[in-house]
N, C-alpha and C positions, 0 to 999 in steps of 0.2 A: 267210790271216791267220797270222803268225808267233806263237809262244807266247815268243819271245825276251824275255828281262828284261834291262834295262840297270840296272845297279847305280850309284848316285850315292855316290861316295866321301865318308866323313865322318872328321873327326878323331877322334883318340883320346878328347881332351877332350869332344867332343860326343856319342861314344858313352857315354861315363860319364853324362854329363847326361842322355841319353835312358834310361839303364838305372835310374838312382836316381829319376827323376821330379821332381816340384815339390819345391821347398825345398833342392834340392842346391847347396851352395857350397863348391867345392874348394879346398884350399890348393894354391898355384901351386909349392911346394917339396916338402912331404911327401905320404904317402898319407892325411893326414887330412881331414876334411871337417865341414862344418855341414849339419844336416839340419833344416829348420824345418818346423812343422807348418803346414798350410793355416788353421788356426783359431787365435784368441787368446782369452784371458780379457777380454771387454770389460768387465767390472764393474771389474776391476783395471789393465786397459790393459797385460796381460803376455803375452808371446809366449814359447812353449817352444821350445828349441833343443836337439838332441842333438849331442854333439861325438863324431864316429865316427872310427875308424881302420881302413883296408883292412887285414884279417888276411890275411898272407902265407902262413900255413898251412893256410888254409880258404877257400871261396868267400864266406862269410858275414862281413859287417863286424862289428867289435868296437865296442861302444858305451863311451866313455871317461867320459863324465858328461852331465848335462843341466843346462841353464842357463835361468834363469827371467828374462827381462829386459824392462824398460819400453820398449814399443814407441816411444813418443814419444821417450824419450831416445836410443834406438838410431838412429832416422831423424834426429834432431838432429846426432849426432856424425858420421853417414855424410855429411849434408849439409855439414858444416863441414870434412871433410877436403880439403886443398889438396895439388896436385902439388908434387913436389920442384923 
């Protein structure tokens, strides 16, 4: 039996998704991205989202701000977006 490992190539984008885990939504133009929590405040129907930037001077990302969004409104707006 051979110990040969066949590597499956992945895209840079997929590598970043795998690296950041759940909730990672990258900007397609800049190094910024959204990082959603897995949980939300059920009482107020709010989801917390960190707006992050890839720090070019270090390996760790930089948190720009945190948003507190109504999850129902967020879903409504996303569902109403139309293609150009």
